[in-house]
MMTF fields as JSON, N, C-alpha, C and O atoms, coordinates in Angstrom:
{
  "mmtfVersion": "1.0.0",
  "mmtfProducer": "UNKNOWN",
  "numBonds": 483,
  "numAtoms": 484,
  "numGroups": 121,
  "numChains": 1,
  "numModels": 1,
  "chainsPerModel": [1],
  "groupsPerChain": [121],
  "chainIdList": ["A"],
  "bondAtomList": [4, 2, 8, 6, 12, 10, 16, 14, 20, 18, 24, 22, 28, 26, 32, 30, 36, 34, 40, 38, 44, 42, 48, 46, 52, 50, 56, 54, 60, 58, 64, 62, 68, 66, 72, 70, 76, 74, 80, 78, 84, 82, 88, 86, 92, 90, 96, 94, 100, 98, 104, 102, 108, 106, 112, 110, 116, 114, 120, 118, 124, 122, 128, 126, 132, 130, 136, 134, 140, 138, 144, 142, 148, 146, 152, 150, 156, 154, 160, 158, 164, 162, 168, 166, 172, 170, 176, 174, 180, 178, 184, 182, 188, 186, 192, 190, 196, 194, 200, 198, 204, 202, 208, 206, 212, 210, 216, 214, 220, 218, 224, 222, 228, 226, 232, 230, 236, 234, 240, 238, 244, 242, 248, 246, 252, 250, 256, 254, 260, 258, 264, 262, 268, 266, 272, 270, 276, 274, 280, 278, 284, 282, 288, 286, 292, 290, 296, 294, 300, 298, 304, 302, 308, 306, 312, 310, 316, 314, 320, 318, 324, 322, 328, 326, 332, 330, 336, 334, 340, 338, 344, 342, 348, 346, 352, 350, 356, 354, 360, 358, 364, 362, 368, 366, 372, 370, 376, 374, 380, 378, 384, 382, 388, 386, 392, 390, 396, 394, 400, 398, 404, 402, 408, 406, 412, 410, 416, 414, 420, 418, 424, 422, 428, 426, 432, 430, 436, 434, 440, 438, 444, 442, 448, 446, 452, 450, 456, 454, 460, 458, 464, 462, 468, 466, 472, 470, 476, 474, 480, 478],
  "bondOrderList": [1, 1, 1, 1, 1, 1, 1, 1, 1, 1, 1, 1, 1, 1, 1, 1, 1, 1, 1, 1, 1, 1, 1, 1, 1, 1, 1, 1, 1, 1, 1, 1, 1, 1, 1, 1, 1, 1, 1, 1, 1, 1, 1, 1, 1, 1, 1, 1, 1, 1, 1, 1, 1, 1, 1, 1, 1, 1, 1, 1, 1, 1, 1, 1, 1, 1, 1, 1, 1, 1, 1, 1, 1, 1, 1, 1, 1, 1, 1, 1, 1, 1, 1, 1, 1, 1, 1, 1, 1, 1, 1, 1, 1, 1, 1, 1, 1, 1, 1, 1, 1, 1, 1, 1, 1, 1, 1, 1, 1, 1, 1, 1, 1, 1, 1, 1, 1, 1, 1, 1],
  "groupList": [{"groupName": "UNK", "atomNameList": ["N", "CA", "C", "O"], "elementList": ["N", "C", "C", "O"], "formalChargeList": [0, 0, 0, 0], "bondAtomList": [1, 0, 2, 1, 3, 2], "bondOrderList": [1, 1, 2], "singleLetterCode": "X", "chemCompType": "L-PEPTIDE LINKING"}],
  "groupTypeList": [0, 0, 0, 0, 0, 0, 0, 0, 0, 0, 0, 0, 0, 0, 0, 0, 0, 0, 0, 0, 0, 0, 0, 0, 0, 0, 0, 0, 0, 0, 0, 0, 0, 0, 0, 0, 0, 0, 0, 0, 0, 0, 0, 0, 0, 0, 0, 0, 0, 0, 0, 0, 0, 0, 0, 0, 0, 0, 0, 0, 0, 0, 0, 0, 0, 0, 0, 0, 0, 0, 0, 0, 0, 0, 0, 0, 0, 0, 0, 0, 0, 0, 0, 0, 0, 0, 0, 0, 0, 0, 0, 0, 0, 0, 0, 0, 0, 0, 0, 0, 0, 0, 0, 0, 0, 0, 0, 0, 0, 0, 0, 0, 0, 0, 0, 0, 0, 0, 0, 0, 0],
  "groupIdList": [1, 2, 3, 4, 5, 6, 7, 8, 9, 10, 11, 12, 13, 14, 15, 16, 17, 18, 19, 20, 21, 22, 23, 24, 25, 26, 27, 28, 29, 30, 31, 32, 33, 34, 35, 36, 37, 38, 39, 40, 41, 42, 43, 44, 45, 46, 47, 48, 49, 50, 51, 52, 53, 54, 55, 56, 57, 58, 59, 60, 61, 62, 63, 64, 65, 66, 67, 68, 69, 70, 71, 72, 73, 74, 75, 76, 77, 78, 79, 80, 81, 82, 83, 84, 85, 86, 87, 88, 89, 90, 91, 92, 93, 94, 95, 96, 97, 98, 99, 100, 101, 102, 103, 104, 105, 106, 107, 108, 109, 110, 111, 112, 113, 114, 115, 116, 117, 118, 119, 120, 121],
  "secStructList": [7, 2, 2, 2, 2, 2, 2, 2, 2, 2, 2, 2, 6, 2, 2, 2, 2, 2, 2, 2, 2, 2, 2, 2, 2, 2, 2, 2, 2, 6, 6, 6, 7, 2, 2, 2, 2, 2, 2, 2, 2, 2, 2, 2, 2, 2, 2, 2, 2, 2, 2, 1, 7, 2, 2, 2, 2, 6, 6, 7, 7, 2, 2, 2, 2, 2, 2, 2, 2, 2, 2, 6, 6, 6, 7, 7, 6, 6, 6, 6, 1, 4, 4, 4, 4, 2, 2, 2, 2, 2, 2, 7, 7, 2, 2, 2, 2, 2, 6, 1, 7, 2, 2, 2, 2, 2, 2, 2, 2, 2, 2, 2, 2, 2, 2, 2, 2, 2, 7, 7, 7],
  "xCoordList": [25.801, 25.019, 23.59, 23.045, 22.982, 21.594, 21.507, 20.592, 22.459, 22.461, 22.641, 21.984, 23.532, 23.763, 22.498, 22.146, 21.825, 20.587, 19.52, 18.817, 19.407, 18.425, 18.756, 17.856, 20.027, 20.43, 20.107, 19.599, 20.395, 20.103, 18.613, 18.199, 17.802, 16.347, 15.874, 15.054, 16.393, 16.023, 16.396, 15.61, 17.599, 18.066, 17.25, 16.935, 16.904, 16.142, 14.709, 14.042, 14.239, 12.887, 12.868, 11.849, 13.962, 14.024, 12.982, 12.394, 12.749, 11.759, 10.361, 9.56, 10.063, 8.748, 8.616, 7.586, 9.658, 9.606, 9.436, 8.651, 10.167, 10.053, 8.645, 8.064, 8.108, 6.775, 5.704, 4.773, 5.831, 4.858, 4.918, 3.888, 6.102, 6.247, 5.576, 4.844, 5.822, 5.207, 3.687, 2.958, 3.213, 1.769, 1.154, 0.089, 1.797, 1.279, 1.191, 0.229, 2.183, 2.163, 1.022, 0.346, 0.806, -0.291, -1.64, -2.547, -1.768, -3.042, -3.488, -4.685, -2.541, -2.875, -3.547, -4.329, -3.247, -3.763, -5.084, -5.75, -5.457, -6.669, -7.891, -7.764, -9.038, -9.378, -9.305, -9.676, -8.836, -8.912, -7.862, -7.982, -6.848, -5.749, -5.743, -5.42, -6.104, -6.181, -4.826, -4.748, -3.775, -2.436, -2.059, -1.481, -2.38, -2.09, -2.854, -2.314, -4.104, -4.909, -4.289, -4.271, -3.788, -3.169, -1.828, -1.392, -1.184, 0.111, -0.023, 0.951, -1.193, -1.363, -1.05, -0.258, -1.648, -1.32, 0.169, 0.759, 0.754, 2.182, 3.032, 4.005, 2.67, 3.396, 3.361, 4.38, 2.205, 2.081, 2.929, 3.606, 2.896, 3.69, 5.185, 5.932, 5.629, 7.05, 7.485, 8.588, 6.604, 6.919, 7.068, 8.0, 6.159, 6.232, 7.509, 8.128, 7.892, 9.107, 10.365, 11.398, 10.291, 11.429, 11.548, 12.634, 10.44, 10.424, 10.459, 10.906, 10.001, 9.931, 10.627, 10.804, 11.021, 11.667, 10.726, 9.52, 11.291, 10.522, 9.664, 8.507, 10.213, 9.481, 8.24, 7.293, 8.238, 7.1, 6.013, 4.839, 6.388, 5.454, 5.066, 3.904, 6.014, 5.798, 4.609, 3.894, 4.389, 3.313, 1.933, 0.953, 1.844, 0.552, -0.32, 0.151, -1.594, -2.551, -3.949, -4.161, -4.876, -6.261, -6.434, -5.84, -7.25, -7.556, -6.326, -6.195, -5.424, -4.207, -3.351, -2.751, -3.294, -2.536, -3.169, -2.472, -4.479, -5.184, -5.034, -4.864, -5.096, -4.918, -3.5, -3.317, -2.513, -1.131, -1.033, -0.416, -1.632, -1.585, -2.25, -1.736, -3.389, -4.056, -3.212, -3.071, -2.66, -1.869, -0.649, -0.255, -0.055, 1.16, 0.86, 1.775, -0.423, -0.772, -1.804, -2.292, -2.135, -3.147, -4.422, -4.952, -4.903, -6.134, -6.979, -6.586, -8.115, -8.99, -9.302, -10.287, -8.439, -8.693, -8.611, -9.151, -7.949, -7.787, -8.747, -9.21, -9.048, -9.996, -11.436, -12.342, -11.664, -13.039, -13.289, -14.424, -12.272, -12.424, -12.085, -12.226, -11.641, -11.387, -10.287, -10.242, -9.409, -8.322, -8.772, -7.995, -10.031, -10.543, -10.481, -10.466, -10.446, -10.388, -9.029, -8.934, -8.0, -6.63, -6.425, -5.921, -6.794, -6.548, -7.352, -6.921, -8.514, -9.354, -8.681, -8.838, -7.936, -7.326, -6.311, -6.172, -5.621, -4.581, -5.14, -4.456, -6.388, -6.939, -8.219, -8.787, -8.672, -9.925, -9.753, -8.688, -10.828, -10.767, -11.021, -11.365, -10.846, -10.938, -12.275, -12.326, -13.349, -14.67, -14.877, -15.524, -14.345, -14.468, -13.694, -14.162, -12.533, -11.739, -12.433, -12.465, -12.99, -13.705, -14.947, -15.389, -15.514, -16.73, -16.449, -17.382, -15.199, -14.834, -14.885, -14.313, -15.561, -15.734, -14.443, -13.548, -14.388, -13.256, -13.125, -12.016, -14.252, -14.229, -13.622, -12.853, -13.961, -13.384, -11.874, -11.129, -11.419, -9.975, -9.319, -8.237, -9.953, -9.397, -9.316, -8.326, -10.357, -10.34, -9.238, -8.537, -9.089, -8.051, -6.661, -5.813, -6.417, -5.08, -4.792, -3.638, -5.811, -5.621, -5.197, -4.292, -5.856, -5.502, -4.083, -3.318, -3.733, -2.389, -1.354, -0.298, -1.646, -0.717, -0.485, 0.651, -1.56, -1.403, -0.6, 0.233, -0.837, -0.089, 1.401, 2.252, 1.709, 3.111, 3.795, 4.901, 3.14, 3.745, 3.887, 4.828, 2.953, 2.911, 3.039, 2.992, 3.2, 3.286, 4.459, 5.49, 4.257, 5.291, 6.08, 5.508, 7.386, 8.224, 8.742, 9.467],
  "yCoordList": [-20.811, -20.016, -19.824, -18.723, -20.899, -20.797, -19.888, -19.074, -20.031, -19.192, -17.723, -16.851, -17.449, -16.067, -15.482, -14.335, -16.243, -15.785, -15.514, -14.505, -16.414, -16.234, -14.985, -14.229, -14.767, -13.583, -12.311, -11.351, -12.294, -11.107, -10.821, -9.665, -11.867, -11.685, -11.155, -10.239, -11.733, -11.284, -9.815, -9.022, -9.469, -8.09, -7.132, -6.026, -7.531, -6.647, -6.433, -5.491, -7.284, -7.132, -6.465, -6.501, -5.867, -5.185, -4.075, -3.86, -3.377, -2.292, -2.833, -2.16, -4.035, -4.645, -4.954, -4.67, -5.533, -5.867, -4.613, -4.602, -3.551, -2.29, -1.699, -1.21, -1.748, -1.203, -2.003, -1.423, -3.323, -4.159, -3.904, -3.911, -3.682, -3.361, -2.023, -1.904, -1.028, 0.283, 0.191, 0.819, -0.582, -0.756, -1.384, -0.954, -2.379, -3.012, -2.007, -2.02, -1.145, -0.111, 0.878, 1.272, 1.278, 2.195, 1.525, 2.138, 0.277, -0.443, -0.554, -0.529, -0.676, -0.748, 0.529, 0.495, 1.644, 2.938, 3.317, 4.263, 2.578, 2.917, 2.312, 1.266, 2.907, 4.135, 5.377, 6.463, 5.237, 6.341, 7.421, 8.496, 7.169, 8.105, 8.696, 8.017, 9.961, 10.65, 10.703, 10.555, 10.91, 10.974, 9.648, 9.627, 8.553, 7.228, 7.035, 6.48, 7.487, 7.366, 8.147, 7.678, 9.325, 10.156, 9.589, 9.893, 8.777, 8.199, 6.992, 6.613, 6.384, 5.211, 5.512, 4.792, 6.557, 6.84, 7.139, 6.748, 7.824, 8.153, 6.888, 6.775, 5.946, 4.682, 3.925, 3.393, 3.878, 3.17, 3.849, 3.174, 5.162, 5.89, 5.678, 5.444, 5.757, 5.536, 4.125, 3.914, 3.17, 1.788, 1.651, 1.007, 2.251, 2.202, 2.876, 2.404, 3.968, 4.674, 3.849, 4.086, 2.895, 1.986, 0.954, 0.438, 0.656, -0.434, 0.037, -0.705, 1.243, 1.752, 3.1, 3.777, 3.492, 4.807, 5.948, 5.885, 6.967, 8.134, 8.702, 9.061, 8.784, 9.367, 8.558, 9.095, 7.293, 6.433, 6.516, 6.294, 6.832, 6.737, 8.085, 8.295, 8.988, 10.196, 11.035, 11.593, 11.133, 11.983, 11.347, 12.004, 10.1, 9.413, 9.841, 9.964, 10.063, 10.361, 9.977, 9.669, 9.998, 9.695, 8.331, 7.342, 8.292, 7.036, 6.413, 5.189, 7.25, 6.709, 5.991, 4.958, 6.528, 5.911, 4.578, 3.576, 4.572, 3.341, 2.276, 1.095, 2.696, 1.749, 1.165, -0.023, 1.984, 1.496, 0.434, -0.611, 0.686, -0.282, -1.59, -2.67, -1.496, -2.706, -3.429, -4.651, -2.682, -3.294, -4.028, -5.062, -3.5, -4.117, -5.259, -5.915, -5.495, -6.594, -7.544, -8.443, -7.35, -8.186, -8.289, -9.379, -7.147, -7.136, -5.938, -5.146, -5.829, -4.668, -4.058, -3.338, -4.361, -3.909, -2.398, -1.851, -1.73, -0.286, 0.508, 1.574, 0.021, 0.759, 0.383, 1.186, -0.827, -1.273, -1.778, -2.116, -1.837, -2.41, -1.427, -0.216, -1.946, -1.102, -0.068, 0.938, -0.3, 0.64, 1.973, 2.927, 2.056, 3.345, 4.428, 5.62, 4.009, 4.945, 5.633, 6.715, 5.032, 5.508, 6.985, 7.743, 7.424, 8.83, 9.814, 10.943, 9.377, 10.25, 10.583, 11.69, 9.638, 9.832, 10.966, 11.663, 11.15, 12.175, 13.583, 14.469, 13.788, 15.142, 15.29, 16.381, 14.216, 14.28, 15.118, 15.136, 15.813, 16.558, 15.596, 14.431, 16.103, 15.267, 14.565, 13.383, 15.27, 14.652, 13.532, 12.533, 13.682, 12.627, 11.38, 10.261, 11.564, 10.424, 9.722, 8.492, 10.503, 9.904, 9.138, 8.225, 9.495, 8.847, 7.49, 6.737, 7.179, 5.909, 4.795, 4.916, 3.742, 2.644, 1.852, 1.858, 1.179, 0.296, -0.775, -1.116, -1.3, -2.347, -1.839, -2.553, -0.617, -0.059, 0.101, -0.159, 0.53, 0.641, -0.726, -0.874, -1.731, -3.084, -3.617, -4.244, -3.368, -3.801, -3.091, -3.709, -1.799, -1.03, -1.511, -1.726, -1.682, -2.122, -3.53, -3.855, -4.362, -5.684, -5.584, -6.292, -4.701, -4.508, -3.96, -4.408, -3.0, -2.426, -3.485, -3.565, -4.29, -5.351, -6.338, -6.728, -6.735, -7.668, -7.029, -7.693, -5.75, -5.079, -5.009, -5.316, -4.607, -4.512, -5.868, -5.971, -6.884, -8.229, -8.848, -9.605, -8.538, -9.318, -8.526, -9.118, -7.189, -6.446, -6.931, -7.367, -6.838, -7.269, -6.06, -5.048, -6.176, -5.05, -5.331, -4.513],
  "zCoordList": [-0.135, -1.05, -0.581, -0.659, -0.093, 0.369, 1.589, 1.701, 2.495, 3.701, 3.327, 3.895, 2.373, 1.953, 1.321, 1.597, 0.495, -0.135, 0.924, 0.865, 1.883, 2.956, 3.776, 4.142, 4.062, 4.817, 4.055, 4.635, 2.762, 1.949, 1.917, 2.013, 1.781, 1.773, 3.126, 3.186, 4.206, 5.555, 5.735, 6.253, 5.301, 5.447, 4.583, 5.025, 3.37, 2.479, 2.976, 2.547, 3.86, 4.411, 5.779, 6.468, 6.176, 7.471, 7.557, 8.617, 6.465, 6.477, 6.767, 7.416, 6.296, 6.581, 8.071, 8.682, 8.646, 10.073, 10.91, 11.858, 10.57, 11.311, 11.156, 12.125, 9.947, 9.703, 10.442, 11.001, 10.448, 11.167, 12.673, 13.347, 13.191, 14.615, 14.918, 15.9, 14.086, 14.294, 14.163, 14.931, 13.201, 13.03, 14.279, 14.722, 14.842, 16.06, 17.204, 17.972, 17.316, 18.358, 18.133, 19.084, 16.886, 16.578, 16.828, 17.391, 16.413, 16.529, 17.985, 18.27, 18.899, 20.323, 20.815, 21.765, 20.179, 20.619, 19.953, 20.374, 18.918, 18.169, 18.846, 19.481, 18.741, 18.041, 18.908, 18.463, 20.129, 21.09, 20.905, 21.493, 20.113, 19.972, 18.56, 17.585, 18.479, 17.187, 16.489, 15.269, 17.246, 16.655, 16.011, 14.924, 16.665, 16.1, 14.796, 13.84, 14.749, 13.53, 12.382, 11.244, 12.675, 11.64, 11.156, 10.046, 11.975, 11.603, 10.68, 10.03, 10.608, 9.74, 8.276, 7.67, 7.685, 6.277, 6.074, 5.067, 7.028, 6.948, 6.973, 6.227, 7.82, 7.906, 6.58, 6.139, 5.955, 4.68, 3.609, 2.834, 3.561, 2.562, 2.798, 1.847, 4.052, 4.338, 3.961, 3.457, 4.212, 3.856, 2.346, 1.865, 1.61, 0.149, -0.359, -1.312, 0.276, -0.146, 0.113, -0.514, 1.018, 1.246, 0.133, -0.128, -0.515, -1.496, -2.944, -3.819, -3.212, -4.579, -4.672, -3.66, -5.866, -6.043, -5.66, -5.897, -5.077, -4.638, -5.779, -5.56, -6.969, -8.091, -8.444, -9.019, -8.111, -8.414, -7.345, -7.641, -6.114, -4.99, -4.388, -4.042, -4.261, -3.47, -3.93, -3.098, -5.219, -5.722, -5.738, -6.09, -5.37, -5.398, -4.221, -3.091, -4.511, -3.453, -3.921, -5.093, -3.01, -3.342, -3.996, -3.566, -5.032, -5.718, -6.375, -6.412, -6.894, -7.504, -6.464, -6.76, -5.259, -4.181, -3.784, -3.628, -3.624, -3.26, -4.349, -4.047, -5.613, -6.724, -6.705, -6.97, -6.397, -6.285, -5.198, -5.407, -4.048, -2.948, -3.362, -3.069, -4.041, -4.526, -5.569, -5.522, -6.498, -7.575, -7.035, -7.574, -5.981, -5.448, -4.484, -3.986, -4.224, -3.318, -3.918, -3.234, -5.185, -5.84, -5.011, -4.797, -4.553, -3.765, -4.183, -5.039, -3.577, -3.751, -2.386, -2.222, -1.408, -0.04, 0.129, 1.09, -0.785, -0.627, -1.512, -1.106, -2.686, -3.538, -3.238, -3.465, -2.731, -2.502, -1.089, -0.755, -0.261, 1.069, 2.168, 1.995, 3.293, 4.468, 4.258, 4.967, 3.302, 3.038, 2.482, 2.458, 2.029, 1.525, 2.594, 2.285, 3.839, 4.961, 5.078, 5.659, 4.546, 4.733, 4.358, 5.187, 3.147, 2.808, 3.657, 3.889, 4.115, 4.936, 6.263, 6.778, 6.813, 8.13, 8.142, 9.147, 7.064, 7.024, 7.201, 7.713, 6.775, 6.775, 7.591, 7.66, 8.201, 8.956, 10.216, 10.833, 10.582, 11.834, 12.996, 12.795, 14.193, 15.386, 15.506, 15.848, 15.231, 15.376, 14.365, 14.678, 13.173, 12.162, 12.58, 12.372, 13.156, 13.617, 14.772, 14.829, 15.695, 16.828, 16.384, 17.082, 15.237, 14.739, 14.078, 13.801, 13.83, 13.185, 14.23, 15.313, 13.897, 14.857, 15.043, 14.198, 16.17, 16.467, 15.381, 14.971, 14.922, 13.899, 12.591, 11.948, 12.197, 10.962, 11.102, 10.157, 12.285, 12.51, 12.475, 11.905, 13.074, 13.054, 11.627, 11.248, 10.84, 9.44, 8.666, 7.865, 8.904, 8.22, 8.619, 7.753, 9.902, 10.315, 9.797, 9.515, 9.668, 9.076, 7.62, 7.18, 6.872, 5.46, 5.332, 4.478, 6.171, 6.136, 6.506, 5.878, 7.509, 7.91, 6.769, 6.499, 6.106, 4.97, 3.849, 3.232, 3.575, 2.512, 2.861, 2.026, 4.084, 4.48, 4.354, 3.824, 4.837, 4.859, 3.491, 3.251, 2.566, 1.337, 0.038, -1.04, 0.11, -1.151, -1.985, -1.473, -3.287, -4.24, -4.712, -5.118, -4.654, -5.1, -6.496, -7.062]
}
């Protein structure tokens, strides 16, 4: 019984492992790769869509999206911390992305990594 429960939990978290792997690949390319920067918000949304119903997640954007990320992780990293950068990346032009410091990207990827690993479903 314990082994079966552990297997089910491991299997149900496959989306987290895949997302963390993809995040690590993107993080290696930041901040020099504009495409990688634009993929960060998409990765977070896809991860959320694996854990929650589409009707609950798909329409969220801006502050509502950031509040959802905070609410599901018991943090303020997205509404008040480095995660505030996330929605900007999806629509920022090339010069705006190039203006973001390496440290801000590192802080953002850290927040995203913690959310992926620890969000509550």
